[in-house]
C-alpha positions, 0 to 999 in steps of 0.5 A, spaced: 341 414 444 339 407 446 333 405 450 333 398 454 326 396 454 328 389 457 322 388 462 324 388 469 322 381 473 318 386 478 313 387 472 310 381 473 311 380 480 305 380 485 303 387 488 305 385 495 312 384 492 312 390 488 310 394 494 315 391 499 321 393 494 318 400 494 318 400 502 325 397 502 328 402 497 324 408 501 327 405 508 334 404 505 334 411 501 332 415 507 337 411 512 332 408 516 335 404 522 332 397 521 330 397 528 326 403 528 323 400 521 321 394 524 317 398 530 314 402 525 312 396 521 308 393 527 304 399 528 302 399 521 300 392 521 296 393 527 293 399 524 291 395 517 289 389 521 284 394 525 281 397 519 280 390 516 277 388 522 272 394 522 271 393 514 268 386 515 
């Protein structure tokens, strides 16, 4: 049995790219409608921006 130890291009990617890839995989693997996903992302963005505003 051979193991492929070739590093993935994501290994050295910025954290936000890794997270984006994970989120895309999650949405696609759960067959989430892209329109619904975008609406949900807007809600998440608003929530995170509010958290950043209160932490300053």
